Each structure stands twice: as C-alpha cells, then as structure tokens.
C-alpha positions as CSV (number, residue, x, y, z in Angstrom):
1,M,20.9,34.9,-109.5
2,S,21.0,37.8,-107.1
3,R,18.5,40.4,-106.1
4,A,18.1,43.7,-104.4
5,L,15.0,45.2,-102.9
6,L,14.4,48.8,-102.0
7,K,11.3,49.4,-99.8
8,F,9.3,52.6,-99.3
9,S,11.1,54.6,-101.9
10,R,9.5,58.1,-102.3
11,V,8.7,57.8,-106.0
12,S,5.4,57.2,-107.7
13,P,5.1,53.5,-108.7
14,I,3.3,54.4,-111.9
15,K,6.2,56.6,-113.0
16,A,8.8,54.2,-111.9
17,R,7.2,51.3,-113.9
18,L,7.8,53.2,-117.1
19,V,11.6,53.2,-116.4
20,A,11.6,49.6,-115.1
21,R,10.0,48.3,-118.3
22,E,12.8,50.0,-120.3
23,V,15.6,48.2,-118.6
24,Q,14.1,44.7,-118.1
25,G,16.0,42.1,-120.1
26,M,18.9,44.4,-120.8
27,N,22.6,43.8,-120.0
28,A,23.3,45.4,-116.6
29,E,26.1,47.6,-117.9
30,L,24.0,48.9,-120.8
31,A,21.1,49.5,-118.4
32,L,23.2,51.5,-116.0
33,A,24.6,53.6,-118.9
34,S,21.2,54.4,-120.3
35,L,19.6,55.2,-116.9
36,E,22.4,57.7,-116.3
37,F,21.1,60.0,-119.0
38,M,17.3,59.7,-118.2
39,P,15.8,62.8,-116.6
40,N,13.4,60.9,-114.4
41,K,13.8,60.7,-110.6
42,A,13.0,57.0,-110.8
43,A,15.9,56.4,-113.1
44,R,18.5,57.4,-110.5
45,I,16.8,55.2,-107.9
46,I,16.5,52.1,-110.1
47,S,20.1,52.6,-111.2
48,K,21.2,52.3,-107.6
49,V,19.1,49.2,-107.0
50,I,20.6,47.5,-110.1
51,A,24.1,48.3,-108.9
52,S,23.2,46.8,-105.5
53,A,21.8,43.6,-107.1
54,V,25.0,43.2,-109.2
55,A,27.2,43.7,-106.1
56,N,25.1,41.3,-104.0
57,G,26.0,38.5,-106.4
58,D,29.7,39.4,-106.8
59,Y,29.2,39.9,-110.5
60,E,30.6,42.4,-113.0
61,P,27.9,44.5,-114.7
62,Q,28.9,43.3,-118.2
63,E,28.4,39.6,-117.4
64,V,24.8,39.7,-116.1
65,I,21.3,40.6,-117.5
66,I,18.4,42.0,-115.7
67,T,15.9,39.2,-115.5
68,S,13.3,41.0,-113.5
69,C,12.7,44.7,-112.6
70,R,9.5,45.0,-110.6
71,V,7.9,48.1,-109.0
72,D,5.1,47.5,-106.5
73,K,2.9,50.0,-104.8
74,A,3.7,50.7,-101.1
75,S,1.8,52.8,-98.6
76,V,0.7,56.3,-99.4
77,M,1.5,59.2,-97.1
78,K,-1.5,61.5,-96.7
79,R,-1.1,65.2,-96.1
80,W,-3.5,68.2,-96.1
81,R,-3.3,71.6,-97.8
82,P,-5.5,74.4,-96.5
83,R,-7.8,75.9,-99.1
84,A,-10.3,78.7,-99.3
85,R,-13.2,79.1,-96.8
86,G,-11.7,76.9,-94.2
87,T,-11.6,73.7,-96.3
88,A,-8.7,71.4,-97.0
89,T,-7.5,69.4,-100.0
90,R,-5.9,66.0,-99.6
91,I,-2.3,65.5,-100.9
92,L,-1.2,61.9,-101.6
93,K,2.5,61.1,-101.6
94,P,2.9,57.6,-103.0
95,T,5.8,55.3,-102.2
96,A,7.1,52.2,-104.0
97,H,8.9,48.9,-103.5
98,I,11.5,48.3,-106.2
99,L,12.8,44.7,-106.8
100,V,15.6,43.9,-109.2
101,E,16.9,40.4,-110.1
102,V,20.0,39.8,-112.1
103,A,21.4,36.6,-113.5
104,E,24.0,35.3,-115.8
105,P,22.6,34.6,-119.3
106,V,21.8,31.1,-120.2
107,I,23.8,29.9,-123.3
108,E,22.0,27.0,-125.1
109,D,24.0,24.4,-127.0
110,A,23.8,25.4,-130.7
111,K,24.4,21.8,-131.9
112,N,21.5,20.1,-130.2
113,N,19.0,22.9,-130.2
114,G,17.6,21.5,-127.0
115,K,17.2,17.9,-128.3
116,D,18.7,14.8,-126.8
117,A,20.7,12.5,-129.0
C-alpha cells in the first residue's frame, strides 16, 4: 500500500469530496482516465495526487486500486471586500487536505471461499 498527501490545496473541500467519492474503489488507470474529462478544478488536483500515490509505491496504474480517497477541511483564508457606505463583506477562501491510498487488489482463493480445510 502506498499513499500521497497534498496539504493546503486551494480547492473547496465540499466540491472536492464529490470528485473523491466517484473514484474511490476504482482501478487507478480507470480513475485517471475518467478524471481527465471531468470539468472540475478538483478533478485535476486529485488526478495528480493519485498519480503521485501510484509512483510512491513503484506500481503501474493498471495493477492497483484506490482504497481510500479522503478530502479533509484545512484552514480558511479570510479576505475582505469593500461594500457600500464604508462597510465590508467577508470572503472565505477554503483549502483542503487530500489523501489518496492505493493498494494491490486482494485475490481470494475461490476453492476455499475463506474456509480452512
């Protein structure tokens, strides 16, 4: 099993979780191919993290599956926008931590079905 962690990525964790749920449990090669055609900003970022996790374990993308793709909330950058009559409005720029774990699939013995003889 290998993993990759990207910290403080400038993407909303709520939007990134939508993409992360789509690829969880998929073959890494299939996930990279499907993320390439998604229009989301988070899809490009998660694609790079998956490629990094595969490379960290010296695997080929077709021989591993994505066991875990987790997006956690990180710190929020707070900015201000001037508004009418001297007031200001708060702008929140969220960041996210993205963790991807890949592993080789477990092949169970078909004869025993998990039972000892």
